[in-house]
C-alpha positions in Angstrom: 79.1 -23.1 -5.9 76.9 -26.1 -4.9 78.8 -29.2 -5.9 77.3 -32.3 -7.6 77.4 -34.6 -4.5 76.0 -38.1 -4.7 72.8 -37.0 -2.9 72.0 -33.9 -4.9 69.7 -33.9 -7.9 71.0 -30.6 -9.3 74.2 -28.5 -9.3 74.7 -24.8 -9.2 77.6 -23.0 -10.8 78.5 -19.3 -10.5 79.2 -17.2 -13.6 82.9 -16.6 -14.5 84.6 -13.2 -14.8 82.7 -11.5 -12.0 85.7 -9.7 -10.6 86.5 -8.1 -13.9 82.8 -7.1 -14.3 82.7 -5.5 -10.8 85.8 -3.4 -11.7 84.1 -2.3 -14.9 80.8 -1.5 -13.0 82.7 0.5 -10.4 84.5 2.6 -13.0 81.1 3.2 -14.7 79.7 4.4 -11.5 82.5 6.9 -11.2 81.8 8.1 -14.7 78.1 8.5 -14.0 78.8 10.5 -10.8 81.1 12.8 -12.7 78.3 13.4 -15.3 75.9 14.4 -12.5 78.6 16.7 -11.1 79.1 18.4 -14.4 75.4 19.0 -14.8 75.2 20.7 -11.4 78.3 22.8 -11.7 77.6 24.1 -15.2 73.9 24.8 -14.7 73.1 27.9 -16.8 72.0 31.0 -14.9 68.6 32.6 -14.8 67.6 33.9 -18.2 70.1 31.8 -20.0 68.8 29.9 -23.1 68.1 26.3 -22.4 68.2 26.4 -18.6 65.1 24.4 -18.0 66.1 21.9 -20.7 69.4 21.6 -19.0 67.7 20.8 -15.8 65.6 18.2 -17.7 68.8 16.6 -18.9 70.1 16.5 -15.4 66.9 14.8 -14.3 67.2 12.3 -17.1 70.8 11.5 -16.3 70.0 11.1 -12.6 67.3 8.6 -13.6 69.5 6.7 -16.0 72.2 6.4 -13.4 69.7 5.2 -10.7 68.2 2.7 -13.1 71.6 1.5 -14.2 72.5 0.8 -10.5 69.2 -1.1 -10.1 70.1 -3.3 -13.1 73.5 -4.2 -11.6 71.7 -6.5 -9.1 71.2 -9.2 -11.7 74.7 -8.9 -13.2 76.6 -9.0 -9.9 76.6 -12.8 -9.5 74.5 -14.9 -12.0 74.2 -18.6 -11.3 73.5 -21.5 -13.7 71.7 -24.8 -12.9 72.1 -28.3 -14.2 70.1 -31.4 -13.3 70.8 -35.1 -12.8 67.7 -36.9 -14.2 69.5 -40.3 -14.0 69.6 -39.9 -10.2 66.0 -38.9 -10.1 65.0 -42.0 -12.0 67.0 -44.4 -9.8 65.6 -42.9 -6.6 62.0 -41.9 -7.4 60.8 -43.6 -10.6 58.3 -45.8 -8.7 56.9 -42.9 -6.7 56.9 -39.9 -9.1 54.2 -37.3 -8.1 51.2 -36.5 -10.2 51.3 -33.3 -12.4 48.4 -31.2 -13.5 49.0 -29.1 -16.6 47.0 -26.0 -17.2 46.7 -24.6 -20.7 44.8 -21.3 -21.1 43.1 -19.9 -24.2 40.7 -17.0 -24.5 39.7 -16.3 -28.2 39.4 -18.8 -31.1 40.2 -16.0 -33.5 43.3 -14.5 -32.0 44.3 -18.0 -30.7 43.4 -20.5 -33.4 42.2 -23.9 -32.1 44.6 -25.8 -34.3 47.5 -24.0 -32.6 46.0 -24.6 -29.1 45.7 -28.3 -29.6 49.3 -28.7 -30.8 50.3 -27.2 -27.4 47.9 -29.6 -25.6 49.3 -32.6 -27.5 52.8 -31.6 -26.8 52.2 -31.6 -23.0 50.2 -34.9 -23.1 53.3 -36.6 -24.7 55.8 -35.8 -21.9 58.3 -38.6 -21.0 56.3 -39.3 -17.8 53.9 -41.9 -16.6 50.7 -41.0 -18.4 48.5 -42.1 -15.5 50.1 -39.4 -13.4 49.5 -36.6 -16.0 46.3 -34.6 -16.2 45.9 -31.9 -18.9 43.3 -29.1 -18.5 42.3 -26.6 -21.2 40.7 -23.5 -19.9 38.7 -21.9 -22.7 37.7 -18.4 -21.6 36.1 -17.8 -25.0 33.6 -20.6 -24.2 33.7 -21.7 -27.8 32.3 -24.9 -29.1 34.9 -24.6 -31.9 37.7 -25.0 -29.3 35.9 -27.9 -27.7 35.5 -29.6 -31.0 39.3 -29.1 -31.6 40.1 -30.6 -28.3 37.8 -33.6 -29.0 39.7 -34.1 -32.3 42.9 -33.9 -30.3 41.7 -36.6 -27.9 41.2 -39.0 -30.8 44.5 -38.1 -32.5 46.4 -38.6 -29.2 45.7 -42.3 -29.4 48.0 -42.3 -32.5 50.4 -39.5 -31.7 51.5 -40.5 -28.2 52.6 -44.0 -29.2 54.4 -42.6 -32.2 56.3 -40.1 -30.0 57.4 -42.8 -27.5 58.3 -45.3 -30.2 60.6 -43.0 -32.1 61.6 -40.6 -29.3 60.1 -37.7 -31.2 61.2 -34.1 -30.4 59.5 -31.7 -30.3 56.2 -33.3 -29.4 54.0 -30.6 -30.8 52.8 -32.1 -34.1 52.7 -28.7 -35.7 56.3 -27.9 -34.8 57.5 -31.5 -35.6 56.1 -31.7 -39.1 57.0 -28.1 -40.0 60.6 -28.8 -39.0 60.7 -31.9 -41.2 59.6 -30.7 -44.7 60.6 -33.9 -46.4 59.3 -37.4 -45.7 61.6 -40.1 -44.2 60.6 -42.2 -47.1 58.4 -45.3 -47.1 61.1 -48.0 -47.3 61.1 -48.7 -43.6 58.5 -48.9 -40.8 59.5 -45.5 -39.4 59.0 -43.8 -42.8 55.6 -45.4 -43.2 54.6 -44.4 -39.7 55.8 -40.9 -40.3 53.8 -40.5 -43.5 50.7 -42.0 -41.9 51.0 -39.8 -38.9 51.5 -36.7 -41.0 48.4 -37.5 -43.0 46.4 -38.1 -39.9 47.5 -34.8 -38.4 46.8 -32.8 -41.6 43.4 -34.4 -41.9 42.6 -33.4 -38.3 43.8 -29.8 -38.8 41.8 -29.5 -42.1 38.6 -30.6 -40.3 39.2 -28.2 -37.4 40.0 -25.3 -39.8 37.0 -26.1 -41.8 34.7 -26.0 -38.8 36.3 -22.7 -37.6 35.7 -21.1 -41.1 32.1 -22.4 -41.0 31.7 -21.0 -37.5 29.6 -23.9 -36.2 29.7 -27.6 -35.6 28.1 -29.8 -38.3 25.1 -31.8 -37.0 26.8 -35.1 -37.7 29.6 -34.3 -35.3 27.3 -33.3 -32.3 26.5 -36.9 -31.5 30.1 -37.9 -31.1 30.4 -36.6 -27.6 27.9 -35.6 -24.9 29.8 -32.4 -24.4 28.4 -30.8 -27.6 25.0 -30.6 -25.9 26.4 -27.9 -23.5 26.1 -25.3 -26.3 22.9 -23.9 -27.4 21.6 -20.6 -28.9 22.0 -18.8 -25.5 25.7 -19.5 -25.1 28.1 -16.7 -26.0 31.7 -15.9 -25.1 30.6 -13.4 -22.4 27.4 -15.1 -21.2 27.3 -18.8 -20.6 27.0 -21.4 -17.8 30.0 -23.4 -16.5 31.2 -26.2 -18.7 33.5 -29.0 -17.6 34.0 -32.1 -19.8 36.4 -35.0 -19.2 37.3 -36.1 -22.7 39.8 -38.7 -21.5 39.4 -40.2 -18.1 42.9 -41.4 -17.2 41.5 -43.2 -14.1 39.7 -45.7 -16.4 41.6 -48.8 -17.5 39.9 -48.4 -20.9 41.6 -45.0 -21.5 44.4 -46.4 -23.7 46.2 -45.5 -26.9 46.6 -47.7 -30.0 49.4 -49.6 -28.3 47.3 -50.4 -25.2 49.2 -47.9 -23.0 47.3 -45.6 -20.6 46.5 -42.1 -21.8 46.7 -38.9 -19.6 43.5 -37.4 -18.3 42.2 -34.6 -20.6 39.7 -32.0 -19.4 37.9 -29.1 -21.1 36.8 -26.2 -18.9 34.9 -23.0 -19.7 34.2 -21.2 -16.4 30.8 -19.4 -16.1 30.7 -15.9 -17.6 28.0 -13.3 -17.0 28.0 -9.7 -18.1 27.4 -8.4 -14.6 30.3 -10.4 -13.1 34.0 -9.4 -13.4 35.9 -12.5 -14.6 39.5 -11.2 -13.7 41.0 -12.3 -17.0 43.7 -15.0 -17.0 44.1 -15.0 -13.2 40.4 -15.8 -12.8 40.8 -18.7 -15.3 43.8 -20.1 -13.5 42.0 -20.0 -10.1 39.0 -21.8 -11.6 41.4 -24.4 -12.9 42.9 -24.8 -9.4 39.4 -25.6 -8.0 38.2 -27.8 -10.8 41.4 -29.8 -10.9 41.2 -30.3 -7.1 38.2 -32.7 -7.5 39.4 -34.5 -10.7 43.1 -35.1 -10.0 44.5 -32.8 -7.3 48.1 -33.4 -8.2 50.7 -31.8 -5.9 52.5 -30.1 -8.9 51.0 -27.8 -11.4 52.5 -26.7 -14.8 50.9 -23.8 -16.6 51.6 -22.8 -20.2 50.1 -20.3 -22.6 48.2 -21.9 -25.5 50.9 -20.9 -28.0 53.9 -22.2 -25.8 54.3 -25.8 -26.8 56.6 -28.2 -25.0 59.9 -28.4 -26.8 61.6 -30.8 -24.3 59.9 -34.1 -23.3 62.0 -34.2 -20.1 60.9 -30.8 -18.7 58.9 -32.4 -15.9 61.8 -34.6 -14.8 64.1 -31.6 -14.8 61.7 -29.6 -12.6 61.4 -32.6 -10.2 65.2 -32.6 -9.7 64.7 -29.3 -7.9 61.5 -30.1 -6.0 62.6 -33.6 -4.9 66.2 -32.5 -3.9 66.8 -33.7 -0.3 68.9 -30.6 0.6 67.0 -27.6 -0.9 63.8 -29.0 -2.5 61.6 -28.3 0.6 62.2 -24.5 0.2 61.5 -24.3 -3.6 58.0 -22.9 -4.4 58.2 -22.8 -8.2 60.6 -23.6 -11.1 60.4 -21.1 -14.0 61.6 -21.9 -17.6 62.3 -19.0 -19.9 59.8 -17.8 -22.5 61.3 -18.3 -26.0 59.8 -17.8 -29.5 60.3 -20.0 -32.5 59.3 -17.4 -35.2 62.2 -15.0 -34.8 63.8 -13.5 -37.9 67.6 -13.9 -38.2 68.3 -10.5 -36.7 65.3 -10.4 -34.3 63.5 -7.5 -36.0 61.3 -6.6 -33.0 63.7 -7.6 -30.2 61.4 -10.4 -28.9 64.1 -13.0 -28.2 64.9 -11.5 -24.8 68.3 -13.3 -25.0 70.0 -11.1 -22.4 67.0 -11.2 -20.2 66.8 -15.0 -20.4 70.5 -15.7 -20.3 71.7 -13.1 -17.9 69.0 -11.3 -15.9 66.9 -14.2 -14.8 70.1 -16.1 -13.8 71.1 -13.1 -11.8 67.7 -13.0 -10.0 68.1 -16.7 -9.2 71.3 -15.9 -7.3 69.2 -13.7 -4.9 66.7 -16.5 -4.1 64.3 -16.5 -6.9 63.3 -15.4 -10.4 60.0 -13.9 -11.4 57.0 -16.0 -12.2 56.3 -15.0 -15.9 53.0 -16.7 -16.4 54.0 -19.6 -18.7 56.4 -22.5 -18.5 56.3 -22.6 -14.7 55.9 -25.5 -12.3 54.3 -24.7 -8.9 53.5 -26.6 -5.8 49.7 -26.6 -5.6 49.9 -25.7 -2.0 51.7 -22.4 -2.5 49.2 -21.3 -5.2 46.6 -22.0 -2.5 48.2 -19.6 -0.1 50.6 -21.7 2.0 53.6 -19.9 3.6 57.0 -21.6 3.9 58.0 -23.3 7.1 61.0 -25.4 7.9 58.9 -28.3 9.1 56.6 -28.4 6.0 56.6 -31.7 4.3 55.0 -32.1 0.9 52.7 -35.1 0.3 53.8 -36.1 -3.1 51.4 -39.0 -3.2 48.3 -37.0 -2.8 45.6 -37.0 -5.4 41.9 -37.6 -5.9 40.8 -41.1 -5.1 37.4 -41.5 -6.8 34.7 -42.9 -4.6 33.4 -46.4 -5.4 30.7 -46.2 -8.0 31.2 -42.5 -8.6 30.9 -41.7 -12.3 32.8 -39.2 -14.3 29.5 -37.3 -14.9 29.1 -36.8 -11.2 32.6 -35.5 -10.9 31.9 -33.1 -13.8 28.8 -31.7 -12.0 30.9 -31.1 -8.8 33.6 -29.4 -10.8 31.0 -27.1 -12.5 29.9 -25.8 -9.2 33.5 -24.7 -8.6 33.6 -22.8 -11.8 30.6 -20.5 -11.3 30.7 -16.7 -11.2 29.5 -16.5 -7.6 31.8 -19.1 -6.1 34.5 -16.6 -5.2 32.1 -14.1 -3.6 33.1 -13.3 0.0 36.2 -15.5 -0.2 39.9 -14.9 -0.3 40.3 -16.1 -3.9 42.4 -13.6 -5.8 43.8 -12.1 -2.6 45.2 -14.7 -0.3 44.3 -17.8 -2.3 45.3 -18.5 -5.9 46.6 -16.0 -8.4 46.3 -12.3 -7.5 43.7 -10.1 -9.1 43.7 -6.5 -10.1 46.9 -6.3 -12.2 47.6 -6.8 -15.9 50.7 -8.9 -14.9 49.0 -11.1 -12.3 51.8 -13.7 -12.7 54.5 -11.3 -11.5 52.4 -10.1 -8.6 51.6 -13.7 -7.6 55.3 -14.7 -7.8 56.2 -11.6 -5.6 53.6 -12.7 -3.0 55.1 -16.3 -3.0 58.6 -14.9 -2.3 57.1 -12.7 0.5 55.7 -15.9 2.0 59.3 -17.3 2.4 59.5 -19.6 -0.7 62.4 -19.6 -3.1 62.2 -20.1 -6.8 64.5 -21.7 -9.4 65.3 -20.5 -12.9 66.1 -23.3 -15.3 67.3 -22.7 -18.8 68.5 -26.0 -20.3 70.4 -26.3 -23.6 67.3 -27.6 -25.3 64.6 -25.0 -24.6 61.7 -26.3 -22.5 59.0 -24.3 -24.2 58.7 -22.4 -27.5 55.9 -20.0 -28.6 54.8 -17.4 -31.1 56.1 -13.8 -30.8 54.5 -10.7 -32.4 55.1 -10.3 -36.2 54.1 -6.6 -36.5 55.4 -3.6 -34.7 52.0 -2.7 -33.3 51.5 -6.1 -31.8 55.0 -5.9 -30.2 54.3 -2.4 -28.8 50.9 -3.3 -27.4 52.3 -6.4 -25.7 55.1 -4.3 -24.1 52.6 -1.7 -23.0 50.6 -4.3 -21.0 53.8 -5.8 -19.4 55.3 -2.4 -18.5 52.0 -1.0 -17.3 51.4 -3.9 -15.0 54.9 -4.0 -13.6 54.7 -0.2 -12.9 51.4 -0.6 -11.2 53.0 -3.1 -8.9 55.8 -0.7 -8.1 53.4 2.2 -7.4 51.2 0.1 -5.1 51.5 -1.4 -1.6 53.1 -4.4 -3.3 56.2 -2.4 -4.3 59.1 -4.8 -3.9 61.0 -2.4 -1.6 58.0 -2.3 0.7 56.6 -5.8 0.8 60.0 -7.5 0.4 61.7 -5.6 3.2 62.9 -8.2 5.7 61.3 -11.0 3.7 63.8 -11.5 0.9 67.2 -10.0 -0.1 67.7 -6.4 -1.4 69.2 -7.8 -4.6 65.8 -9.5 -5.4 63.9 -6.3 -4.5 66.1 -4.5 -7.0 65.7 -7.3 -9.6 61.9 -7.0 -9.4 62.3 -3.2 -9.8 64.2 -3.6 -13.1 60.9 -4.6 -14.7 58.7 -2.4 -12.4 60.6 0.7 -13.7 60.6 -0.1 -17.4 57.7 2.4 -17.9 59.2 5.5 -16.2 62.2 5.3 -18.6 59.8 6.9 -21.1 60.1 10.6 -20.1 63.9 10.7 -19.7 64.2 9.0 -23.1 61.8 11.4 -24.8 63.7 14.3 -23.3 67.0 12.9 -24.6 65.9 12.2 -28.1 64.3 15.6 -28.5 66.1 18.3 -26.5 69.8 17.8 -27.6 68.6 17.7 -31.2 66.6 20.9 -30.9 69.6 22.5 -29.1 71.8 21.6 -32.1 69.3 23.2 -34.5 69.1 26.4 -32.4 72.9 26.6 -31.6 72.6 25.8 -27.8 75.2 23.3 -26.5 74.1 20.9 -23.7 77.4 18.9 -23.5 81.0 19.7 -22.8 83.5 20.6 -25.5 85.6 17.7 -26.9 88.7 19.6 -25.6 87.3 19.8 -22.1 88.2 17.2 -19.4 84.5 16.9 -18.7 84.1 15.3 -22.1 85.9 12.2 -20.8 83.2 10.8 -18.4 80.5 11.4 -21.1 82.6 9.5 -23.6 83.6 6.7 -21.2 80.0 6.0 -20.0 78.5 6.1 -23.5 81.2 3.9 -25.1 81.6 1.6 -22.0 77.9 1.0 -21.7 77.2 0.2 -25.4 80.4 -1.8 -25.8 79.5 -4.0 -22.8 75.9 -4.3 -24.1 77.2 -5.4 -27.5 79.5 -8.0 -26.0 76.8 -9.3 -23.7 74.3 -9.5 -26.6 76.8 -11.3 -28.9 77.6 -13.8 -26.2 73.9 -14.5 -25.7 73.5 -15.4 -29.4 72.4 -12.2 -31.0 73.9 -11.0 -34.3 75.6 -7.6 -34.7 72.6 -6.4 -36.7 70.3 -8.0 -34.1 72.0 -5.9 -31.4 71.4 -2.8 -33.5 67.8 -3.7 -34.0 67.5 -4.1 -30.2 68.8 -0.6 -29.6 66.2 0.8 -32.0 63.4 -1.2 -30.5 64.2 -0.2 -27.0 64.2 3.5 -28.0 60.8 3.0 -29.8 59.3 1.1 -26.8 60.4 3.8 -24.4 58.8 6.7 -26.3 55.6 4.7 -27.1 54.7 1.6 -25.1 56.3 2.8 -21.9 55.0 6.4 -22.3 51.4 5.1 -22.6 52.0 2.6 -19.8 53.2 5.3 -17.4 50.2 7.5 -18.2 47.7 4.6 -17.9 49.2 3.4 -14.6 48.9 6.8 -13.0 45.3 7.2 -14.3 44.4 3.8 -12.8 46.1 4.8 -9.5 43.9 7.9 -9.5 40.8 5.9 -10.3 40.3 7.6 -13.6 40.8 4.5 -15.8 40.0 0.8 -15.3 42.1 -2.3 -16.0 41.8 -4.0 -19.4 43.5 -6.9 -21.0 44.7 -7.1 -24.6 45.2 -10.5 -26.1 48.2 -10.7 -28.5 47.3 -12.3 -31.7 48.9 -15.8 -32.0 48.8 -16.0 -35.8 51.1 -14.6 -38.4 49.9 -11.7 -40.4 49.7 -13.8 -43.5 50.4 -13.1 -47.2 52.6 -10.1 -48.0 52.9 -9.1 -44.3 54.5 -12.5 -43.5 56.9 -12.0 -46.4 57.9 -8.6 -45.2 58.5 -10.0 -41.7 60.7 -12.7 -43.1 62.6 -10.0 -45.1 62.9 -8.0 -41.8 60.9 -5.0 -43.0 59.1 -3.3 -40.2 55.3 -3.6 -40.4 53.3 -0.4 -39.7 50.2 -0.1 -41.9 47.9 1.7 -39.5 47.4 5.2 -38.1 48.2 4.2 -34.5 49.0 7.2 -32.3 52.2 5.3 -31.3 53.3 5.5 -34.9 52.7 9.3 -34.9 55.1 9.6 -32.0 57.7 7.5 -33.7 57.5 9.4 -37.0 57.6 12.8 -35.3 60.8 11.9 -33.3 62.4 10.5 -36.4 61.6 13.5 -38.6 62.6 16.0 -35.9 66.0 14.5 -35.5 66.5 14.3 -39.3 65.7 18.0 -39.7 67.8 19.0 -36.6 70.8 17.0 -38.0 70.7 18.8 -41.3 70.3 22.2 -39.6 73.1 21.4 -37.1 75.5 20.2 -39.8 74.8 23.4 -41.8 75.5 25.5 -38.7 78.8 23.6 -38.0 79.8 23.8 -41.7 79.4 27.6 -41.7 81.5 28.0 -38.5 84.0 25.2 -38.0 85.2 26.8 -34.8 82.2 25.4 -33.0 82.7 21.8 -34.0 84.1 20.7 -30.7 81.2 22.5 -28.9 78.5 20.6 -30.8 80.2 17.3 -31.7 78.4 15.3 -29.0 75.0 16.6 -30.1 75.9 15.9 -33.8 76.9 12.3 -32.9 73.8 11.7 -30.7 71.4 13.2 -33.3 73.2 11.2 -36.0 72.8 7.9 -34.1 69.1 8.6 -33.6 68.7 9.2 -37.3 70.6 6.0 -38.2 68.4 4.0 -35.9 65.3 5.5 -37.6 66.2 4.6 -41.1 63.4 2.0 -41.3 61.0 4.8 -40.3 62.1 7.1 -43.1 61.7 4.2 -45.6 58.2 3.6 -44.3 57.4 7.3 -44.5 58.8 8.2 -47.9 60.0 5.3 -50.0 57.9 2.2 -49.4 54.6 1.7 -51.2 53.4 -1.5 -49.7 50.6 -1.9 -47.2 53.0 -2.1 -44.3 54.3 1.4 -44.8 53.2 4.4 -42.7 50.0 6.1 -43.9 50.2 9.6 -45.5 48.1 11.0 -42.6 50.9 10.0 -40.2 53.5 11.7 -42.5 51.5 15.0 -42.7 50.6 15.3 -39.0 54.1 14.4 -37.8 55.6 17.0 -40.2 53.3 19.6 -38.6 54.4 18.6 -35.1 58.0 18.8 -36.2 57.6 22.3 -37.6 55.9 23.5 -34.3 58.7 22.0 -32.3 61.4 23.6 -34.4 59.7 27.0 -34.0 59.5 26.6 -30.2 62.0 28.7 -28.3 64.6 27.0 -26.2 64.3 28.5 -22.7 
């Protein structure tokens, strides 16, 4: 435990109850080992029914045991951080470093401009000297609609920032702030009047932006309001356009002030050059272009990057991060500070398991204890130098005062032209950008790969999860969106594990084994697919055909199976409840993990191998940042699963659900006809019954619901056909 000495800017506390947990984990390991032993000793002989399926179950249980051991790395000794911002202010207020904030968007349809600018406004309004803040919006869609929205935001900021400071507003995203306060403060005092005026100004701005988006073009009368509109002509498209860099607010100018006469942060729009013949490397390419463009405009030593839907929910997040970077004892070794990714649109019981409560409140804290958590691509503060490839050394000293000093007489237009030359398609040719410099290329989770490289260079990272969340965003509101998102994450992490960047290879001798195992928890999400598919299909088919795959209840070998199953799920429930989930939320999470494993992770595993063999190429799917709208939104609020399409993922889900339902009925009929075999098949009856219980929403969508979110008839018919074929298949 790192005490809170007078000199330190942060404290570290170890989790309690670790001795009890280690005793529990040790007993679980004994139980798992006994299950493996049972499988080997009782392997059916040649020609016996179910021999190969038995071997498959042995393989699945070996995998589950190995994966469980890997997950223990993050539960062995979690640590928790707290900061002392008062000490930071007393010591460093007069010499706080500059901070560049990168916001990335890619599609004005999937990521509406009105949502993007609320995020931009929230980070412009940090409790931090505005002359030391520079906010950059990277628009990979190259859309004039997004530029127009940012121009509107630059005008609204003159009203919004003084309002936030005057009344200590929280959160400072106007969209989130006004949605949380549904009733006016009244108009009898100055705050109430200001509140009503600000709400009217905000709604007017959003209406103008939404109207322009619906129209699909900028009205002629608006084009003369800023020189930047002249960048767009008939030849500009989202995939084919020249580099565009526009400084909408020049924070270096004394005239860049808000309505109270206070300085405004610098605000910059960037759309890097896109050409059909040039690979743009997705978000990593955008971030690297931002690194170069910002180097000639502000060049701040610290960089915060956030996704366009992840607004700032805590106006002191920069100061919290600086408590780590500026700490005299440990700050020099810290490469980045990562905040958790949280969503503000969860249902009460987290229908699609997108809260990641146990990941955020347990696993990342456990990673921190081994020297660093993962870089997850949003809500992360980096030293600029480490993103530019610097390795850690004990004698390294950060120049916190560095920044761009504009030459005498140099205009903002001249700076923009220089910046444009750094955002061209050809700039990176024959350079180390995307390899040794900047974010890494060639992986769907470039953020995780970049963080891994930073750890390999000797830097440590910090995970900070304050009581008031630092950032809040929008999570998927349909099952398909949630599964596609997980496919991308699990595929990218598995690609890393299969490559030369496998944590056990590149991390050997560079960081601790516990951190190597921690990275592998996510790297091995995808391979859980085949063991899970085997486990949700084979025991059920065995029940239908009268083949037992588990020990009798009266056998001593039943004890380790019961202990491991009950112990694991009991601990999972307790952990989940302690992290803030409800009982029903925990049950939803069990369902969604099963669904992910047999769909997202299955597809991710296959796709990762195809890419490894050079058969497939990398693609990037943007998750829609809007609610489904109308009846779909109501169904989400009522916690009804949203299907509504003929996705092949849904076909797998429906087939597994129907197969287990049929096998359960067949198995219960078999047991009822011969009660002497109850103890022989009880485990399979319970397992099949739990799978059926978890799939109740699937049966409702197949047979009872008539809304547009139900499963199509084609899915029902085809899945029934697959079920009948599976049931007729002999167990060998």
